[in-house]
All heavy atoms as an XYZ file, in Angstrom:
792
protein
N       5.309    -12.125     62.299
C       4.776    -11.997     63.652
C       3.726    -13.083     63.871
O       3.079    -13.519     62.924
C       4.120    -10.631     63.837
C       5.058     -9.439     63.741
S       5.985     -9.153     65.229
C       4.760     -8.447     66.286
N       3.598    -13.453     65.119
C       2.598    -14.442     65.499
C       1.677    -13.842     66.550
O       2.131    -13.272     67.548
C       3.264    -15.713     66.060
C       4.062    -16.396     64.955
C       2.211    -16.667     66.638
C       4.843    -17.586     65.407
N       0.390    -13.950     66.291
C      -0.626    -13.530     67.252
C      -0.913    -14.727     68.155
O      -1.096    -15.846     67.677
C      -1.898    -13.109     66.532
C      -3.050    -12.751     67.433
C      -2.951    -11.381     68.045
N      -2.834    -10.364     67.017
C      -2.186     -9.211     67.186
N      -1.599     -8.930     68.326
N      -2.110     -8.336     66.213
N      -0.956    -14.474     69.453
C      -1.282    -15.505     70.449
C      -2.528    -15.026     71.185
O      -2.476    -14.044     71.924
C      -0.094    -15.679     71.407
C      -0.336    -16.633     72.524
N      -0.549    -17.974     72.334
C      -0.385    -16.439     73.872
C      -0.716    -18.564     73.507
N      -0.618    -17.654     74.463
N      -3.653    -15.698     70.933
C      -4.929    -15.348     71.558
C      -5.337    -16.442     72.531
O      -5.244    -17.633     72.210
C      -6.032    -15.225     70.507
C      -5.866    -14.155     69.443
C      -6.961    -14.302     68.395
C      -5.900    -12.776     70.064
N      -5.814    -16.038     73.698
C      -6.291    -16.995     74.683
C      -7.601    -16.463     75.253
O      -7.682    -15.293     75.641
C      -5.279    -17.203     75.827
C      -5.735    -18.328     76.743
C      -3.887    -17.464     75.291
N      -8.614    -17.325     75.289
C      -9.903    -16.989     75.883
C     -10.149    -17.914     77.060
O     -10.076    -19.140     76.923
C     -11.024    -17.140     74.860
C     -10.902    -16.289     73.604
C     -12.025    -16.633     72.636
C     -10.900    -14.817     73.944
N     -10.451    -17.338     78.213
C     -10.629    -18.081     79.450
C     -12.096    -18.112     79.861
O     -12.790    -17.102     79.757
C      -9.846    -17.420     80.587
C      -8.363    -17.435     80.379
C      -7.737    -16.423     79.671
C      -7.591    -18.460     80.889
C      -6.374    -16.424     79.480
C      -6.219    -18.474     80.705
C      -5.611    -17.454     79.994
N     -12.526    -19.254     80.381
C     -13.866    -19.415     80.929
C     -13.714    -19.840     82.382
O     -13.087    -20.862     82.677
C     -14.619    -20.481     80.141
C     -16.047    -20.701     80.583
C     -16.900    -19.523     80.272
C     -17.989    -19.851     79.294
N     -18.888    -18.735     79.087
N     -14.256    -19.021     83.287
C     -14.202    -19.383     84.702
C     -15.033    -20.635     84.945
O     -16.097    -20.812     84.339
C     -14.728    -18.234     85.567
C     -13.939    -16.925     85.527
C     -14.627    -15.866     86.380
C     -12.502    -17.125     85.970
N     -14.554    -21.494     85.826
C     -15.295    -22.707     86.171
C     -16.594    -22.335     86.878
O     -16.708    -21.252     87.475
C     -14.446    -23.606     87.063
C     -13.225    -24.150     86.347
O     -13.180    -24.207     85.119
N     -12.231    -24.549     87.110
N     -17.564    -23.229     86.828
C     -18.844    -23.004     87.500
C     -18.627    -22.661     88.960
O     -17.829    -23.312     89.656
C     -19.733    -24.249     87.394
C     -20.268    -24.477     85.990
O     -20.298    -23.512     85.188
O     -20.671    -25.619     85.694
N     -19.312    -21.625     89.419
C     -19.236    -21.213     90.808
C     -18.083    -20.290     91.137
O     -17.996    -19.800     92.259
N     -17.201    -20.026     90.167
C     -16.062    -19.137     90.399
C     -16.421    -17.739     89.906
O     -16.879    -17.565     88.783
C     -14.794    -19.651     89.678
C     -13.637    -18.673     89.855
C     -14.417    -21.036     90.172
N     -16.220    -16.749     90.753
C     -16.545    -15.360     90.429
C     -15.266    -14.550     90.234
O     -14.197    -14.916     90.720
C     -17.389    -14.734     91.543
C     -18.702    -15.455     91.808
C     -19.665    -15.394     90.643
O     -19.630    -14.400     89.893
O     -20.458    -16.355     90.479
N     -15.407    -13.421     89.577
C     -14.257    -12.559     89.286
C     -13.548    -12.061     90.540
O     -12.357    -11.784     90.504
C     -14.690    -11.344     88.452
C     -15.104    -11.698     87.057
C     -15.511    -10.460     86.291
N     -15.949    -10.810     84.954
C     -16.204     -9.930     83.998
N     -16.081     -8.633     84.239
N     -16.599    -10.336     82.809
N     -14.276    -11.917     91.640
C     -13.657    -11.384     92.854
C     -13.056    -12.477     93.744
O     -12.529    -12.186     94.819
C     -14.652    -10.541     93.638
C     -15.887    -11.321     94.088
O     -16.058    -12.494     93.678
O     -16.695    -10.746     94.847
N     -13.098    -13.721     93.296
C     -12.443    -14.815     94.014
C     -10.956    -14.465     94.133
O     -10.335    -14.061     93.159
C     -12.636    -16.112     93.219
C     -12.051    -17.335     93.882
O     -10.848    -17.315     94.226
O     -12.774    -18.329     94.020
N     -10.363    -14.597     95.313
C      -8.952    -14.232     95.486
C      -8.009    -14.957     94.517
O      -7.004    -14.383     94.091
C      -8.653    -14.617     96.938
C      -9.978    -14.592     97.623
C     -10.983    -14.995     96.586
N      -8.327    -16.188     94.143
C      -7.500    -16.915     93.172
C      -7.557    -16.238     91.810
O      -6.532    -16.126     91.124
C      -7.971    -18.366     93.036
C      -7.861    -19.165     94.312
C      -8.539    -20.505     94.168
N      -9.943    -20.323     93.810
C     -10.723    -21.278     93.293
N     -10.244    -22.473     93.057
N     -11.990    -21.024     93.010
N      -8.742    -15.785     91.438
C      -8.912    -15.106     90.147
C      -8.183    -13.770     90.167
O      -7.487    -13.418     89.216
C     -10.413    -14.921     89.812
C     -10.576    -14.143     88.522
C     -11.119    -16.276     89.744
N      -8.332    -13.027     91.238
C      -7.654    -11.731     91.370
C      -6.144    -11.920     91.222
O      -5.478    -11.163     90.506
C      -8.020    -11.058     92.714
C      -7.178     -9.814     92.948
C      -9.507    -10.713     92.747
N      -5.597    -12.948     91.856
C      -4.155    -13.220     91.747
C      -3.784    -13.637     90.326
O      -2.742    -13.223     89.800
C      -3.752    -14.308     92.735
N      -4.637    -14.426     89.677
C      -4.370    -14.847     88.302
C      -4.379    -13.689     87.332
O      -3.519    -13.591     86.445
N      -5.331    -12.799     87.479
C      -5.406    -11.615     86.620
C      -4.174    -10.746     86.829
O      -3.560    -10.284     85.863
C      -6.709    -10.821     86.892
C      -6.658     -9.451     86.238
C      -7.918    -11.604     86.409
N      -3.788    -10.538     88.073
C      -2.598     -9.721     88.358
C      -1.358    -10.326     87.705
O      -0.550     -9.616     87.098
C      -2.398     -9.597     89.863
C      -1.237     -8.713     90.268
C      -1.182     -8.559     91.788
C      -0.160     -7.544     92.206
N       1.198     -8.038     92.229
N      -1.230    -11.638     87.800
C      -0.073    -12.309     87.198
C      -0.041    -12.082     85.690
O       1.029    -11.804     85.120
C      -0.112    -13.803     87.511
N      -1.189    -12.180     85.026
C      -1.213    -11.971     83.581
C      -1.046    -10.508     83.209
O      -0.408    -10.183     82.217
C      -2.489    -12.542     82.976
C      -2.442    -14.035     82.764
C      -3.599    -14.749     82.602
C      -1.237    -14.720     82.724
C      -3.565    -16.128     82.394
C      -1.192    -16.092     82.529
C      -2.373    -16.799     82.365
N      -1.604     -9.602     83.992
C      -1.430     -8.177     83.697
C       0.045     -7.789     83.732
O       0.482     -6.928     82.988
C      -2.231     -7.328     84.685
C      -3.723     -7.372     84.431
C      -4.520     -6.610     85.483
O      -3.992     -6.328     86.582
O      -5.698     -6.323     85.192
N       0.811     -8.427     84.580
C       2.232     -8.095     84.729
C       3.122     -8.721     83.664
O       4.254     -8.282     83.469
C       2.705     -8.523     86.119
C       2.053     -7.717     87.232
C       2.384     -8.218     88.623
O       2.995     -9.306     88.748
O       2.026     -7.528     89.589
N       2.638     -9.741     82.959
C       3.477    -10.441     81.983
C       4.021     -9.522     80.900
O       5.150     -9.694     80.455
C       2.697    -11.581     81.319
C       2.615    -12.888     82.066
C       1.863    -13.919     81.235
C       3.969    -13.411     82.456
N       3.217     -8.575     80.450
C       3.642     -7.690     79.370
C       4.920     -6.940     79.675
O       5.696     -6.633     78.768
N       5.178     -6.669     80.931
C       6.385     -5.960     81.316
C       7.518     -6.864     81.765
O       8.609     -6.392     82.072
N       7.257     -8.160     81.803
C       8.253     -9.108     82.316
C       8.886     -9.940     81.210
O      10.088    -10.199     81.237
C       7.600    -10.054     83.353
C       7.151     -9.276     84.580
C       8.536    -11.178     83.729
C       6.365    -10.099     85.578
N       8.082    -10.371     80.246
C       8.561    -11.308     79.219
C       9.082    -10.520     78.019
O       8.316     -9.877     77.304
C       7.436    -12.270     78.786
C       7.938    -13.236     77.733
C       6.882    -13.026     79.993
N      10.391    -10.559     77.767
C      10.975     -9.728     76.706
C      10.505    -10.090     75.292
O      10.536     -9.249     74.407
C      12.476     -9.932     76.856
C      12.653    -11.151     77.669
C      11.411    -11.330     78.489
N      10.061    -11.320     75.075
C       9.628    -11.735     73.733
C       8.331    -11.077     73.293
O       8.025    -11.037     72.103
C       9.460    -13.266     73.686
C      10.757    -14.017     73.628
C      11.479    -14.092     74.975
O      10.855    -13.828     76.026
O      12.674    -14.401     74.974
N       7.547    -10.579     74.227
C       6.245    -10.003     73.881
C       6.407     -8.654     73.187
O       6.991     -7.723     73.732
C       5.386     -9.850     75.138
C       4.919    -11.159     75.757
C       4.310    -10.912     77.118
C       3.943    -11.872     74.834
N       5.890     -8.552     71.968
C       5.903     -7.300     71.204
C       4.609     -6.519     71.414
O       4.554     -5.321     71.209
C       6.089     -7.579     69.707
C       7.392     -8.251     69.358
C       8.560     -7.292     69.626
N       9.826     -7.968     69.450
C      10.632     -8.317     70.441
N      10.319     -8.047     71.684
N      11.755     -8.940     70.216
N       3.554     -7.235     71.779
C       2.256     -6.628     72.056
C       1.604     -7.450     73.150
O       1.699     -8.679     73.147
C       1.374     -6.642     70.796
C      -0.001     -6.104     71.030
C      -0.232     -4.740     71.049
C      -1.070     -6.966     71.234
C      -1.503     -4.240     71.281
C      -2.345     -6.475     71.460
C      -2.560     -5.110     71.482
N       0.958     -6.771     74.094
C       0.308     -7.478     75.192
C      -0.906     -6.696     75.670
O      -0.802     -5.518     75.993
C       1.280     -7.654     76.351
C       0.673     -8.387     77.506
C       0.165     -7.852     78.650
C       0.489     -9.801     77.611
N      -0.313     -8.843     79.469
C      -0.125    -10.050     78.846
C       0.784    -10.878     76.780
C      -0.448    -11.339     79.279
C       0.464    -12.154     77.204
C      -0.140    -12.369     78.433
N      -2.055     -7.346     75.695
C      -3.226     -6.780     76.347
C      -4.061     -7.919     76.893
O      -4.080     -9.018     76.336
C      -4.047     -5.887     75.420
C      -4.711     -6.602     74.277
C      -5.498     -5.655     73.364
O      -5.424     -4.422     73.543
O      -6.186     -6.172     72.486
N      -4.695     -7.647     78.008
C      -5.595     -8.628     78.603
C      -6.704     -7.864     79.314
O      -6.486     -6.756     79.811
C      -4.853     -9.553     79.554
S      -3.847     -8.761     80.801
N      -7.906     -8.464     79.320
C      -9.046     -7.764     79.903
C     -10.223     -8.712     80.097
O     -10.298     -9.772     79.461
C      -9.469     -6.601     79.003
N     -11.129     -8.279     80.949
C     -12.381     -8.994     81.142
C     -13.311     -8.739     79.966
O     -13.365     -7.626     79.439
C     -13.071     -8.536     82.427
C     -12.407     -9.048     83.657
C     -11.630     -8.347     84.516
C     -12.453    -10.389     84.150
N     -11.182     -9.172     85.522
C     -11.683    -10.436     85.326
C     -13.078    -11.559     83.718
C     -11.508    -11.591     86.070
C     -12.911    -12.718     84.456
C     -12.134    -12.729     85.625
N     -14.044     -9.749     79.583
C     -15.064     -9.635     78.558
C     -16.196     -8.739     79.063
O     -16.566     -8.787     80.238
C     -15.600    -11.045     78.250
C     -16.750    -11.005     77.299
O     -16.760    -10.245     76.348
N     -17.736    -11.834     77.558
N     -16.751     -7.934     78.185
C     -17.869     -7.068     78.559
C     -19.194     -7.542     77.980
O     -20.239     -6.985     78.279
C     -17.608     -5.602     78.138
C     -17.435     -5.498     76.630
C     -16.405     -5.047     78.892
C     -17.443     -4.075     76.107
N     -19.170     -8.595     77.166
C     -20.391     -9.132     76.568
C     -21.108    -10.043     77.558
O     -20.476    -10.812     78.278
C     -20.044     -9.931     75.305
O     -21.183    -10.603     74.828
N     -22.431     -9.977     77.565
C     -23.216    -10.853     78.427
C     -23.814    -12.027     77.665
O     -24.656    -12.752     78.198
C     -24.316    -10.045     79.120
C     -23.736     -9.017     80.073
C     -24.805     -8.267     80.845
O     -25.951     -8.759     80.927
O     -24.493     -7.190     81.357
N     -23.375    -12.226     76.429
C     -23.899    -13.340     75.643
C     -23.482    -14.660     76.281
O     -22.354    -14.797     76.752
C     -23.399    -13.250     74.205
C     -23.886    -11.976     73.532
C     -23.478    -11.855     72.106
N     -22.167    -12.425     71.839
C     -21.619    -12.438     70.639
N     -22.254    -11.941     69.607
N     -20.426    -12.964     70.457
N     -24.360    -15.639     76.291
C     -24.059    -16.894     76.984
C     -22.883    -17.672     76.390
O     -22.255    -18.453     77.098
C     -25.348    -17.704     76.875
C     -26.263    -16.965     75.988
C     -25.709    -15.599     75.769
N     -22.547    -17.466     75.139
C     -21.435    -18.190     74.533
C     -20.087    -17.504     74.763
O     -19.041    -18.042     74.407
C     -21.643    -18.404     73.015
C     -21.699    -17.066     72.293
C     -22.871    -19.250     72.767
C     -21.638    -17.190     70.777
N     -20.116    -16.329     75.359
C     -18.891    -15.547     75.536
C     -17.989    -16.151     76.608
O     -18.450    -16.719     77.594
C     -19.241    -14.109     75.909
N     -16.705    -16.005     76.395
C     -15.724    -16.366     77.414
C     -15.587    -15.198     78.382
O     -16.098    -14.103     78.139
C     -14.390    -16.719     76.760
C     -14.362    -18.140     76.253
C     -15.132    -18.537     75.171
C     -13.574    -19.092     76.873
C     -15.120    -19.842     74.718
C     -13.549    -20.410     76.439
C     -14.328    -20.779     75.357
O     -14.317    -22.066     74.925
N     -14.884    -15.401     79.484
C     -14.835    -14.405     80.546
C     -13.655    -13.444     80.476
O     -13.789    -12.274     80.839
C     -14.811    -15.108     81.908
C     -16.062    -15.932     82.140
O     -17.164    -15.370     82.056
O     -15.930    -17.149     82.398
N     -12.513    -13.923     80.035
C     -11.283    -13.127     80.080
C     -10.482    -13.432     78.830
O     -10.526    -14.553     78.314
C     -10.479    -13.514     81.325
C      -9.323    -12.615     81.653
C      -9.518    -11.392     82.278
C      -8.018    -12.991     81.358
C      -8.438    -10.566     82.603
C      -6.937    -12.183     81.682
C      -7.165    -10.975     82.300
O      -6.106    -10.157     82.622
N      -9.763    -12.436     78.319
C      -9.020    -12.630     77.074
C      -7.608    -12.070     77.173
O      -7.369    -11.063     77.850
C      -9.743    -11.945     75.914
N      -6.702    -12.757     76.477
C      -5.345    -12.263     76.267
C      -5.125    -12.169     74.769
O      -5.428    -13.102     74.025
C      -4.294    -13.210     76.878
C      -4.353    -13.141     78.406
C      -2.896    -12.860     76.381
C      -3.438    -14.127     79.086
N      -4.616    -11.029     74.342
C      -4.264    -10.797     72.946
C      -2.809    -10.343     72.958
O      -2.487     -9.311     73.549
C      -5.167     -9.719     72.355
C      -4.834     -9.391     70.927
O      -4.120    -10.126     70.253
N      -5.353     -8.274     70.461
N      -1.944    -11.132     72.327
C      -0.528    -10.793     72.362
C       0.132    -11.125     71.037
O      -0.457    -11.788     70.187
C       0.172    -11.534     73.502
O       0.065    -12.932     73.335
N       1.369    -10.666     70.881
C       2.119    -10.945     69.659
C       3.593    -11.109     69.995
O       4.130    -10.439     70.887
C       1.941     -9.824     68.639
N       4.224    -12.020     69.240
C       5.665    -12.261     69.337
C       6.224    -12.302     67.920
O       5.472    -12.407     66.944
C       5.969    -13.586     70.081
C       5.527    -13.500     71.535
C       5.324    -14.766     69.391
N       7.534    -12.241     67.798
C       8.174    -12.178     66.481
C       8.019    -13.447     65.648
O       7.758    -13.378     64.452
C       9.671    -11.875     66.622
C       9.982    -10.450     66.974
C       9.623     -9.469     65.883
O       9.716     -9.805     64.682
O       9.218     -8.354     66.231
N       8.229    -14.615     66.267
C       8.269    -15.864     65.502
C       7.991    -17.045     66.425
O       7.746    -16.863     67.624
C       9.620    -16.022     64.793
C      10.811    -15.886     65.724
O      10.703    -16.237     66.923
O      11.875    -15.425     65.254
N       8.042    -18.260     65.871
C       7.730    -19.448     66.675
C       8.747    -19.665     67.790
O       8.386    -20.161     68.855
C       7.623    -20.710     65.794
O       8.831    -20.871     65.052
C       6.441    -20.620     64.843
N      10.008    -19.310     67.570
C      10.997    -19.438     68.638
C      10.661    -18.511     69.804
O      10.765    -18.898     70.967
C      12.402    -19.144     68.125
C      12.916    -20.214     67.179
O      12.431    -21.362     67.241
O      13.803    -19.896     66.358
N      10.250    -17.296     69.490
C       9.862    -16.350     70.535
C       8.612    -16.838     71.264
O       8.495    -16.688     72.485
C       9.625    -14.963     69.940
N       7.679    -17.440     70.540
C       6.482    -17.989     71.164
C       6.866    -19.096     72.145
O       6.362    -19.133     73.275
C       5.515    -18.518     70.101
C       4.223    -19.133     70.625
C       3.399    -18.120     71.419
C       3.406    -19.710     69.464
N       7.763    -19.955     71.741
C       8.218    -21.025     72.624
C       8.872    -20.463     73.876
O       8.590    -20.911     75.001
C       9.191    -21.965     71.884
O       8.502    -22.570     70.786
C       9.741    -23.036     72.808
N       9.728    -19.461     73.715
C      10.388    -18.855     74.880
C       9.361    -18.208     75.810
O       9.478    -18.297     77.039
C      11.442    -17.840     74.442
C      12.675    -18.483     73.831
C      13.820    -17.506     73.637
N      13.478    -16.338     72.838
C      13.499    -16.298     71.509
N      13.837    -17.375     70.807
N      13.191    -15.187     70.860
N       8.358    -17.542     75.227
C       7.283    -16.951     76.031
C       6.544    -18.037     76.806
O       6.332    -17.920     78.019
C       6.316    -16.171     75.137
C       4.967    -15.979     75.766
C       4.800    -15.124     76.846
C       3.853    -16.668     75.302
C       3.558    -14.964     77.445
C       2.616    -16.507     75.885
C       2.470    -15.664     76.957
O       1.250    -15.508     77.551
N       6.138    -19.102     76.125
C       5.378    -20.162     76.773
C       6.165    -20.839     77.886
O       5.590    -21.271     78.883
C       4.932    -21.200     75.737
C       3.948    -20.691     74.680
C       3.721    -21.770     73.624
C       2.645    -20.232     75.301
N       7.475    -20.918     77.733
C       8.326    -21.565     78.731
C       8.806    -20.610     79.821
O       9.379    -21.059     80.820
C       9.531    -22.201     78.037
C       9.139    -23.351     77.125
C      10.301    -23.895     76.311
O      11.401    -23.284     76.314
O      10.104    -24.942     75.659
N       8.571    -19.317     79.656
C       9.046    -18.330     80.630
C       8.439    -18.633     82.010
O       7.250    -18.926     82.119
C       8.651    -16.918     80.171
C       9.337    -15.844     80.924
N       8.965    -15.481     82.201
C      10.381    -15.053     80.588
C       9.739    -14.501     82.613
N      10.614    -14.220     81.659
N       9.247    -18.565     83.069
C       8.737    -18.875     84.409
C       7.528    -18.040     84.832
O       6.626    -18.551     85.503
C       9.935    -18.597     85.318
C      11.130    -18.721     84.430
C      10.681    -18.289     83.062
N       7.482    -16.771     84.447
C       6.340    -15.934     84.816
C       5.069    -16.407     84.104
O       3.978    -16.386     84.687
C       6.630    -14.468     84.496
N       5.196    -16.823     82.842
C       4.039    -17.363     82.122
C       3.589    -18.664     82.770
O       2.402    -18.877     83.017
C       4.379    -17.590     80.648
C       3.274    -18.255     79.900
N       3.264    -19.615     79.680
C       2.144    -17.763     79.340
C       2.165    -19.930     79.010
N       1.470    -18.824     78.799
N       4.534    -19.542     83.065
C       4.199    -20.819     83.688
C       3.521    -20.617     85.044
O       2.576    -21.332     85.384
C       5.455    -21.678     83.841
C       5.992    -22.208     82.541
C       5.007    -23.153     81.877
O       4.492    -24.070     82.520
N       4.735    -22.936     80.616
N       3.968    -19.642     85.801
C       3.355    -19.357     87.105
C       1.917    -18.881     86.937
O       1.018    -19.317     87.659
C       4.182    -18.317     87.858
N       1.682    -17.987     85.970
C       0.321    -17.506     85.716
C      -0.601    -18.619     85.274
O      -1.731    -18.744     85.755
N      -0.125    -19.450     84.371
C      -0.918    -20.581     83.897
C      -1.255    -21.510     85.061
O      -2.383    -22.004     85.170
C      -0.172    -21.340     82.780
C      -0.815    -22.673     82.473
C      -0.095    -20.486     81.522
N      -0.291    -21.729     85.944
C      -0.540    -22.577     87.103
C      -1.674    -22.051     87.975
O      -2.490    -22.820     88.477
N      -1.747    -20.730     88.123
C      -2.840    -20.136     88.891
C      -4.175    -20.360     88.186
O      -5.155    -20.774     88.809
C      -2.601    -18.634     89.078
C      -1.412    -18.236     89.944
C      -1.173    -16.729     89.858
C      -1.626    -18.667     91.382
N      -4.238    -20.070     86.897
C      -5.488    -20.172     86.147
C      -5.995    -21.604     86.052
O      -7.204    -21.827     85.947
C      -5.326    -19.548     84.762
C      -5.438    -18.055     84.817
C      -4.459    -17.169     85.143
C      -6.604    -17.275     84.577
N      -4.941    -15.889     85.112
C      -6.256    -15.927     84.768
C      -7.913    -17.587     84.211
C      -7.172    -14.890     84.618
C      -8.828    -16.558     84.049
C      -8.456    -15.224     84.262
N      -5.113    -22.581     86.085
C      -5.560    -23.988     86.031
C      -6.483    -24.341     87.185
O      -7.269    -25.270     87.094
C      -4.347    -24.921     86.071
C      -3.718    -25.124     84.753
C      -2.745    -26.308     84.793
N      -2.072    -26.377     83.515
C      -0.801    -26.121     83.322
N      -0.023    -25.784     84.332
N      -0.272    -26.188     82.122
N      -6.373    -23.614     88.287
C      -7.178    -23.904     89.473
C      -8.638    -23.500     89.314
O      -9.485    -24.006     90.049
C      -6.601    -23.183     90.687
C      -5.234    -23.664     91.099
C      -4.744    -22.954     92.342
O      -5.569    -22.363     93.077
O      -3.531    -22.983     92.586
N      -8.950    -22.578     88.401
C     -10.314    -22.042     88.384
C     -10.880    -21.776     86.994
O     -11.975    -21.216     86.882
C     -10.385    -20.752     89.210
C      -9.399    -19.694     88.783
C      -9.654    -18.874     87.705
C      -8.217    -19.529     89.476
C      -8.751    -17.904     87.316
C      -7.307    -18.566     89.106
C      -7.583    -17.743     88.020
N     -10.195    -22.162     85.929
C     -10.690    -21.838     84.589
C     -10.220    -22.866     83.558
O      -9.270    -23.609     83.784
C     -10.208    -20.445     84.177
N     -10.911    -22.843     82.423
C     -10.469    -23.572     81.232
C     -10.272    -22.530     80.145
O     -10.755    -21.393     80.262
C     -11.510    -24.612     80.777
O     -12.752    -23.949     80.518
C     -11.710    -25.682     81.838
N      -9.565    -22.900     79.061
C      -9.318    -21.916     78.016
C      -9.109    -22.561     76.670
O      -8.862    -23.754     76.565
C      -8.157    -21.001     78.367
C      -6.852    -21.662     78.710
C      -5.845    -22.010     77.855
C      -6.381    -22.029     80.005
N      -4.785    -22.549     78.540
C      -5.089    -22.579     79.864
C      -6.932    -21.936     81.285
C      -4.349    -23.038     80.948
C      -6.189    -22.401     82.357
C      -4.921    -22.935     82.174
N      -9.214    -21.712     75.644
C      -8.902    -22.086     74.265
C      -7.853    -21.121     73.750
O      -7.761    -19.977     74.200
C     -10.148    -22.080     73.350
C     -11.143    -23.150     73.780
C     -10.800    -20.720     73.312
N      -7.055    -21.611     72.800
C      -5.919    -20.835     72.300
C      -5.906    -20.861     70.779
O      -6.249    -21.875     70.164
C      -4.592    -21.435     72.822
C      -4.533    -21.361     74.344
C      -3.383    -20.738     72.206
C      -3.410    -22.156     74.947
N      -5.486    -19.753     70.181
C      -5.207    -19.711     68.749
C      -3.908    -18.947     68.545
O      -3.710    -17.865     69.117
C      -6.338    -19.027     67.990
N      -3.004    -19.534     67.763
C      -1.748    -18.892     67.383
C      -1.724    -18.848     65.864
O      -1.901    -19.883     65.224
C      -0.540    -19.703     67.880
C      -0.458    -19.782     69.394
O      -0.665    -18.741     70.049
O      -0.180    -20.873     69.913
N      -1.505    -17.654     65.299
C      -1.477    -17.553     63.838
C      -0.531    -16.458     63.404
O      -0.274    -15.497     64.143
C      -2.880    -17.315     63.276
C      -3.550    -16.047     63.766
C      -3.375    -14.839     63.061
C      -4.337    -16.040     64.903
C      -3.977    -13.674     63.501
C      -4.947    -14.873     65.340
C      -4.760    -13.706     64.633
O      -5.352    -12.540     65.087
N       0.003    -16.616     62.194
C       0.900    -15.605     61.637
C       0.089    -14.438     61.084
O      -1.000    -14.621     60.554
C       1.758    -16.214     60.529
C       2.738    -17.230     61.063
C       3.641    -17.818     59.981
O       3.343    -17.659     58.773
O       4.647    -18.437     60.346
N       0.660    -13.259     61.201
C       0.014    -12.069     60.603
C       1.073    -11.130     60.092
O       2.244    -11.258     60.396
C      -0.923    -11.380     61.595
C      -0.246    -10.671     62.741
C      -0.061     -9.297     62.691
C       0.232    -11.365     63.841
C       0.557     -8.635     63.747
C       0.837    -10.706     64.907
C       1.005     -9.346     64.850
C-alpha cells in the first residue's frame, strides 16, 4: 500500500470561507467516493494554531504505484487540483506502508 499525504497552505489573504476555497474543499471531499483506486480517504481542516502549521490536509491510501498514477490522472482529481492552484500551495509525501 502507498500512503499519499498532502498538506495545503492557503495563500496570503485567502480565507476558508472564500467561495473558491469552499468549492475546492467540496471537490476533495467528494473524491473518496468517486476515484475507485482510493482504499482510504480523509481530508479536513487543520485545528492547530501553530504558525508553522498548514491549513488543510489529505490523508489517503492506494494499493500500489500504478493505482497512485491512475488516481493522480483521474479527471476528478485533476479538477480539484485545478481549483486549489488558484488559492493555495502544498507539499506532498508518498510512501509505502
